[in-house]
C-alpha positions as CSV (number, residue, x, y, z in Angstrom):
1,M,165.4,66.8,67.1
2,V,163.1,69.8,67.8
3,S,162.1,69.2,71.8
4,S,158.4,67.3,72.6
5,T,156.4,69.7,74.0
6,A,154.4,69.8,77.4
7,N,151.3,71.0,79.4
8,V,152.2,73.5,81.5
9,C,149.3,72.6,84.0
10,S,150.6,68.8,84.5
11,R,149.9,68.7,87.7
12,S,146.7,67.6,90.3
13,P,143.7,68.8,89.4
14,P,142.2,71.6,92.0
15,E,139.5,70.9,94.1
16,R,136.5,71.5,93.1
17,G,135.4,75.9,93.2
18,A,139.0,76.5,93.2
19,P,140.3,78.4,90.5
20,A,142.8,76.6,88.2
21,V,145.9,78.2,88.9
22,R,147.1,81.2,90.8
23,A,148.9,83.0,89.1
24,A,151.7,85.9,89.4
25,I,153.2,88.4,86.7
26,V,156.3,90.1,86.6
27,G,157.4,92.9,84.4
28,T,153.9,95.1,84.1
29,G,154.2,96.7,80.5
30,A,152.1,96.6,77.5
31,R,152.8,92.8,76.6
32,A,151.5,91.3,80.2
33,Q,147.7,93.4,79.5
34,M,147.2,90.2,77.3
35,W,148.7,88.0,80.2
36,A,146.3,89.9,82.8
37,H,142.7,89.3,80.6
38,E,143.7,85.8,80.0
39,L,144.9,84.4,82.9
40,R,141.5,85.7,84.4
41,Q,139.7,83.0,81.9
42,H,141.8,80.4,83.5
43,G,142.5,81.3,87.0
44,D,143.3,83.6,89.3
45,L,145.7,86.2,88.9
46,V,147.1,86.5,92.7
47,A,149.9,89.4,92.3
48,L,151.9,92.1,89.8
49,A,155.4,92.5,90.3
50,D,157.4,95.2,88.4
51,T,160.6,97.2,89.7
52,N,159.2,100.4,89.3
53,P,155.8,101.2,91.8
54,A,154.8,104.2,89.6
55,R,154.2,101.6,86.8
56,L,152.7,98.7,88.9
57,A,150.5,101.0,90.5
58,A,149.3,102.0,86.7
59,F,148.8,98.8,85.2
60,Q,146.8,98.0,88.6
61,R,144.6,100.7,87.6
62,L,144.4,99.4,84.1
63,I,143.4,96.2,84.2
64,A,141.3,97.0,86.8
65,G,139.1,99.0,83.8
66,N,141.0,102.4,83.7
67,R,140.7,103.9,86.9
68,S,142.2,107.1,88.5
69,Q,143.5,105.4,91.2
70,P,145.0,101.8,92.4
71,A,142.4,99.4,92.8
72,P,142.8,98.7,96.9
73,A,144.2,95.1,97.8
74,G,141.3,92.8,97.9
75,E,138.8,94.4,96.0
76,A,137.0,93.3,93.2
77,V,138.0,93.3,89.5
78,S,135.8,92.2,86.7
79,G,134.7,89.2,89.8
80,H,138.3,88.4,90.6
81,A,140.5,90.5,93.5
82,A,142.6,92.5,93.0
83,P,146.2,91.3,92.6
84,A,148.5,92.2,95.0
85,S,151.2,94.8,94.1
86,W,155.0,93.5,94.7
87,V,157.6,96.5,94.0
88,I,161.1,94.1,93.5
89,A,164.5,94.4,93.2
90,Q,166.2,91.6,92.8
91,S,165.1,88.0,91.7
92,A,165.1,86.7,95.4
93,D,162.2,89.2,96.1
94,V,160.2,87.4,92.8
95,A,160.6,83.7,95.0
96,R,159.3,85.7,98.2
97,M,156.5,86.9,96.3
98,L,155.3,83.5,94.8
99,A,156.0,81.8,98.3
100,A,153.6,84.8,99.8
101,E,150.7,84.9,97.6
102,R,150.7,80.9,96.9
103,A,150.8,81.0,93.4
104,D,151.6,78.2,91.3
105,V,152.1,79.9,88.1
106,L,154.7,82.8,87.1
107,V,154.6,84.5,83.8
108,V,157.4,86.7,82.8
109,C,156.9,89.5,81.1
110,S,159.9,91.3,81.8
111,P,162.8,92.9,79.8
112,D,164.2,90.1,77.4
113,A,168.0,90.2,79.7
114,T,166.4,90.0,82.5
115,H,164.1,86.5,82.0
116,D,166.7,84.2,83.1
117,E,166.8,86.0,86.6
118,H,163.1,85.7,86.6
119,I,162.4,82.2,85.7
120,V,165.4,80.4,87.6
121,A,163.7,82.2,90.2
122,G,160.5,81.2,89.7
123,L,161.7,77.6,88.9
124,D,163.3,77.4,92.8
125,A,160.2,78.6,94.3
126,G,158.3,75.8,92.4
127,A,156.0,77.3,90.4
128,H,155.8,76.5,86.3
129,V,157.0,79.4,84.2
130,I,155.8,80.6,81.5
131,T,158.0,83.6,79.5
132,E,157.4,85.5,76.8
133,K,159.5,85.0,74.3
134,P,162.8,85.0,73.8
135,M,163.2,83.0,76.7
136,T,167.1,85.2,76.9
137,T,169.3,86.6,76.0
138,D,172.7,84.7,74.7
139,A,173.7,81.0,75.5
140,A,175.2,81.1,79.1
141,K,171.7,82.5,79.9
142,A,169.6,80.2,78.7
143,R,172.1,77.2,79.7
144,R,171.0,78.2,83.1
145,I,167.5,78.3,82.3
146,L,168.0,74.6,80.9
147,D,170.5,73.9,84.3
148,A,167.6,75.2,86.7
149,Q,164.6,73.0,84.9
150,K,166.4,69.8,85.5
151,R,167.8,70.3,88.8
152,T,164.4,71.3,89.6
153,A,162.1,69.0,87.6
154,G,160.6,72.3,87.0
155,L,158.7,73.3,83.8
156,V,159.2,76.4,81.8
157,T,157.3,77.3,78.2
158,V,158.0,79.9,75.7
159,A,154.6,82.2,74.5
160,F,155.3,81.3,71.3
161,N,152.2,82.6,69.7
162,Y,152.7,82.4,65.8
163,R,152.3,78.8,66.2
164,Y,148.3,79.0,67.2
165,H,147.6,81.5,64.7
166,P,145.4,79.9,62.2
167,V,147.4,80.2,59.1
168,Y,150.1,79.5,60.1
169,A,148.6,76.1,62.0
170,Q,147.2,75.4,58.2
171,V,150.8,75.8,56.8
172,K,152.5,72.9,58.7
173,Q,149.0,70.7,57.9
174,V,149.6,71.3,54.2
175,L,153.6,71.2,54.2
176,P,153.5,67.2,53.9
177,R,151.4,68.1,50.1
178,I,154.5,69.1,48.8
179,G,157.0,66.3,50.1
180,E,160.4,66.7,51.1
181,I,161.3,70.0,51.9
182,S,164.8,71.4,50.5
183,S,164.2,75.5,51.1
184,V,162.7,77.9,52.5
185,H,162.7,81.1,51.3
186,F,161.6,83.6,54.3
187,E,161.0,87.5,54.0
188,W,159.1,89.3,57.4
189,L,159.0,93.5,57.1
190,L,157.9,95.6,59.9
191,D,156.3,98.8,58.4
192,V,157.8,102.3,59.4
193,R,155.0,102.3,62.3
194,H,155.8,99.0,64.4
195,G,159.7,99.2,62.9
196,A,160.0,102.0,64.6
197,D,159.2,101.0,68.0
198,Y,161.8,99.0,68.6
199,F,164.4,102.0,68.2
200,R,162.9,104.1,70.4
201,R,162.7,102.1,73.4
202,W,165.0,99.5,75.3
203,H,164.8,97.2,72.1
204,R,167.2,99.6,70.3
205,D,170.5,98.5,73.1
206,K,171.0,94.8,71.8
207,A,172.6,94.3,75.3
208,Q,169.1,94.2,76.6
209,S,167.6,92.5,73.6
210,G,169.8,90.3,71.8
211,G,168.4,92.1,68.9
212,L,165.9,91.6,66.0
213,L,167.2,88.4,65.2
214,V,167.1,88.0,68.7
215,H,163.9,89.8,69.9
216,K,161.6,89.8,67.0
217,A,162.5,86.8,64.9
218,T,162.8,84.4,67.4
219,H,159.4,83.6,66.0
220,H,159.6,83.1,63.5
221,F,163.2,80.4,63.8
222,D,160.7,79.0,66.2
223,L,158.1,78.1,63.2
224,I,160.4,77.1,61.0
225,N,161.7,74.2,63.5
226,W,158.2,73.1,64.1
227,W,157.1,73.0,60.6
228,L,159.8,71.3,59.3
229,G,160.3,69.4,62.8
230,T,164.4,70.4,62.5
231,T,166.8,72.3,64.5
232,P,169.3,74.5,62.8
233,E,172.7,73.1,62.2
234,Q,175.1,76.1,60.7
235,V,174.1,80.1,59.9
236,S,175.8,82.6,58.3
237,A,174.2,86.5,58.2
238,Q,174.9,89.6,57.4
239,G,173.1,92.8,58.3
240,K,173.5,96.4,59.5
241,L,172.4,99.9,60.2
242,F,170.8,101.3,57.8
243,F,167.4,103.7,58.0
244,Y,167.3,104.3,62.2
245,G,170.1,105.4,64.2
246,E,172.6,108.1,63.6
247,A,173.4,106.4,60.3
248,G,170.0,107.3,59.2
249,R,169.9,110.7,59.9
250,R,171.3,111.3,56.2
251,H,168.6,110.2,54.6
252,G,167.0,113.2,55.8
253,Y,164.4,112.0,58.3
254,D,165.7,113.0,61.6
255,R,164.5,116.3,63.6
256,G,167.3,116.4,65.7
257,Y,165.2,115.7,69.3
258,A,166.4,113.1,72.0
259,R,163.1,112.2,72.9
260,A,159.6,113.6,71.7
261,H,157.4,114.5,74.7
262,G,158.2,118.6,75.9
263,T,159.9,118.8,72.0
264,A,158.8,121.6,69.7
265,E,160.9,120.0,67.0
266,A,158.1,115.9,67.6
267,V,155.4,118.0,67.1
268,G,153.9,116.6,63.6
269,D,157.1,114.2,63.1
270,P,155.6,110.8,61.9
271,F,158.4,109.0,64.2
272,A,157.7,110.6,66.9
273,L,155.5,108.5,70.1
274,S,153.7,111.4,72.0
275,L,152.9,109.7,75.3
276,Q,150.9,112.9,76.5
277,D,147.9,111.2,74.2
278,N,147.4,108.2,75.0
279,P,146.8,108.2,78.5
280,A,147.5,104.5,79.3
281,M,151.1,104.6,77.9
282,K,151.6,108.4,79.9
283,A,150.5,106.0,83.3
284,L,152.7,103.2,82.3
285,Y,156.1,105.5,81.1
286,L,156.0,109.2,81.3
287,D,154.3,109.5,84.6
288,A,157.1,106.4,86.2
289,E,160.2,107.7,84.8
290,E,160.9,109.7,88.4
291,H,161.3,105.6,89.6
292,D,163.8,104.6,87.4
293,G,164.8,107.4,84.3
294,Y,163.2,105.0,81.7
295,Q,161.9,107.2,78.5
296,R,159.3,105.5,76.1
297,D,160.2,108.2,73.5
298,L,163.0,108.0,72.3
299,N,163.7,110.2,68.9
300,V,164.7,106.6,66.6
301,F,167.5,108.4,65.1
302,A,169.5,109.6,68.3
303,P,172.3,108.2,69.1
304,G,172.4,104.6,71.6
305,V,171.0,102.6,68.7
306,S,173.0,98.9,68.2
307,I,170.9,96.5,66.5
308,E,170.3,96.3,63.3
309,D,167.6,97.3,61.2
310,D,168.1,95.3,57.8
311,L,169.3,91.9,58.3
312,A,169.7,88.5,55.4
313,V,170.1,85.2,57.4
314,L,171.1,82.0,55.7
315,V,170.5,78.5,58.0
316,R,171.4,74.8,57.5
317,Y,169.1,72.5,59.0
318,A,169.6,68.7,60.6
319,S,166.9,67.7,58.1
320,G,169.6,68.9,54.5
321,A,166.6,71.8,54.5
322,T,168.0,75.6,54.1
323,M,166.6,79.0,54.6
324,S,167.3,82.0,53.6
325,Y,165.6,84.8,55.5
326,H,165.7,88.6,55.5
327,L,164.1,90.9,57.9
328,T,163.3,94.6,57.3
329,A,162.3,96.9,60.2
330,F,161.5,100.0,58.0
331,S,159.0,98.7,55.1
332,P,155.7,100.8,53.8
333,W,153.9,97.7,54.5
334,E,153.8,95.7,57.2
335,G,153.6,91.0,56.7
336,L,155.4,88.2,55.9
337,R,156.2,86.0,52.4
338,I,157.6,83.2,52.4
339,A,158.2,79.6,50.1
340,F,158.5,76.3,50.5
341,N,160.3,74.4,48.1
342,G,159.5,70.5,48.3
343,S,160.3,66.8,46.3
344,Q,156.4,67.4,45.1
345,G,155.7,71.3,44.4
346,R,156.2,74.7,46.2
347,L,153.8,75.8,48.9
348,E,153.6,79.5,49.2
349,L,152.4,81.9,51.8
350,D,151.6,85.8,51.2
351,L,150.3,88.0,54.6
352,T,150.0,91.5,54.8
353,E,149.0,92.3,58.1
354,S,148.5,96.2,56.6
355,D,149.0,97.7,53.7
356,H,150.7,100.9,54.5
357,V,150.7,103.2,57.4
358,A,148.0,106.0,57.7
359,P,149.0,109.6,58.4
360,G,146.9,109.4,61.1
361,V,148.7,106.3,63.3
362,S,152.4,106.4,61.8
363,G,153.4,107.7,65.1
364,A,151.5,105.5,67.4
365,V,152.3,102.3,68.8
366,K,150.9,98.9,66.8
367,G,147.7,97.8,68.5
368,H,148.0,99.4,72.0
369,S,144.3,100.4,72.5
370,A,141.0,99.1,70.4
371,A,140.6,102.9,69.8
372,L,143.8,103.5,68.0
373,H,143.5,99.6,66.3
374,G,139.6,100.9,65.3
375,A,141.5,103.8,63.6
376,E,144.3,101.4,61.6
377,A,141.3,98.9,60.6
378,A,139.5,101.7,59.0
379,A,142.6,103.1,56.9
380,E,144.8,99.6,56.6
381,Q,143.6,96.7,55.0
382,G,145.4,93.1,55.1
383,G,144.9,89.9,53.8
384,V,146.4,86.4,52.9
385,S,146.7,83.8,50.1
386,L,148.1,80.5,50.4
387,R,149.0,78.9,47.0
388,L,149.9,75.0,46.7
389,R,152.2,74.8,43.2
390,H,152.1,70.5,42.1
391,F,154.6,69.8,39.3
392,W,152.6,69.3,36.1
393,Q,149.6,71.0,37.6
394,P,147.9,74.8,37.7
395,P,148.5,76.7,40.7
396,Q,145.8,76.1,43.2
397,D,144.4,78.8,45.9
398,L,143.3,77.4,49.0
399,P,141.0,78.3,51.1
400,V,143.0,80.1,54.1
401,A,141.4,79.5,57.7
402,T,139.8,82.2,59.3
403,Y,141.6,84.7,61.5
404,E,140.9,87.7,63.3
405,K,142.9,91.1,63.0
406,T,143.2,91.7,66.8
407,G,145.7,90.0,69.3
408,H,148.3,88.0,66.7
409,G,145.4,86.9,64.3
410,G,143.5,85.7,67.2
411,A,147.2,83.8,68.7
412,D,147.3,84.5,71.9
413,S,143.9,84.0,73.3
414,R,144.4,80.2,71.4
415,M,148.0,80.1,73.0
416,V,146.6,80.5,76.1
417,A,144.0,78.4,76.2
418,A,146.3,75.5,75.0
419,I,148.5,76.2,78.2
420,F,145.7,75.5,80.7
421,S,144.3,72.5,79.4
422,A,145.7,69.1,79.0
423,A,147.3,70.5,75.1
424,S,150.8,70.7,74.5
425,A,153.1,73.8,74.7
426,P,156.5,75.0,73.8
427,T,158.9,74.1,76.1
428,A,162.2,75.6,77.2
429,T,164.6,73.0,74.8
430,D,162.1,74.3,72.4
431,G,162.9,78.0,73.6
432,A,166.5,77.3,72.9
433,W,166.6,75.9,69.6
434,A,164.9,79.0,68.5
435,L,166.9,81.3,69.8
436,L,170.5,79.7,68.7
437,T,169.8,80.8,65.3
438,G,169.5,84.3,66.0
439,L,172.5,83.9,68.6
440,A,174.4,82.0,65.7
441,A,173.7,84.7,63.4
442,N,174.7,87.5,65.6
443,E,178.0,85.9,66.1
444,S,178.4,85.4,62.8
445,M,177.6,89.2,61.3
446,R,180.1,89.5,64.6
447,T,182.7,87.3,63.2
448,Q,182.3,87.5,59.1
449,R,182.3,83.3,59.6
450,S,179.5,81.0,59.3
451,V,178.9,79.5,63.0
452,R,177.6,76.7,64.1
453,A,175.0,76.7,66.6
454,S,176.4,73.4,68.6
455,D,179.0,75.2,68.9
456,L,177.0,78.3,70.7
457,L,175.0,75.7,72.9
458,D,175.0,71.9,73.1
459,L,171.3,70.8,73.3
460,T,172.2,67.0,73.4
461,E,172.4,67.4,77.6
462,W,168.8,68.0,77.5
463,E,167.6,66.4,74.9
464,S,168.2,63.3,76.5
């Protein structure tokens, strides 16, 4: 069964007047910006860590209000002291940071393949650890995390923000109205702006991200586990690289350059990311390249892509339900279509996040800045419908829960508020169950055979 949830702040209340938590973030990319903002609503952000000193300094400027220079240590920023900066080279540096800054919460926003190192370091240092999804990228690393949590009696919370999306929460409330669930049909579409971005950055390397069935679809696999109250047993999958990478050159979109910056061929390319035109991304990535060589703006059709962009998965669950899942990373529009078939009828959810990609933002990063988002909102429309179909009755269109355009439908702020309150939150075991669907799917594609999830990682040891 799906593991029970737990509260990340299950400790003695702070003294009156003291912040609720002292938090640190490791990894200062785009996702960390949300955490930096939200953590200051619930406690004190005392430290930031990254392997790249220029990115770390740029992030400090960014959260301090786009300063031209990093905020001096101790200077007030938005009512809080500026967090200390730590340039790290290994996981032991994370432990030293937590001790030196007296941090009791560690938020892990580093690349997926490094999550296990930082999570274990945080647990061994006595911190509660919150990690971005996916929890990690393979079964051995998941085992290491679960063992460390058991050994330290610590707590890992996985940031499955989709559970806090008002519409997805409404689905969980409505599902019992169709009785026992027999099957789920789930289609997720990434548009050619959002989808393309996974193919120009480190996510294009399966060794770093686990591929889209681990990095992106973990969201969706967790939702199914949560909605149905079950866990995956048997997984079969097929996938291919159809549109992006060298295989996609046959479709005629490739302009032959390696990266966009400084390349004439990239001008006007709807698939090119211009770091120079986005001050925040220029500071975080282009100006930081000299320290680690990481290029954020690779051509999506350039060599080196080892992930798939078109994926089909079939899952059988412990409850007896089955799911057919399809992820397409090169769609004209973005959103999902999902249907549940039950013993008393059918529930259908259609959610459009954007109905097309506007030409003016096609080469930009979805939602990276408020200014960009304003342009998106003006040009691209979305919508949602939730339809209940009972046997022998007309279909019923249900009033849909209100949600925001930004922050994953407002789920980000709701998730953080829940984590830092008495509410429950997804645990490391939840993270492992969601991960197992993607890992088993990857193994099925590799072997061309159906895979039992428990053959990769048997979670009974940590659920007892």
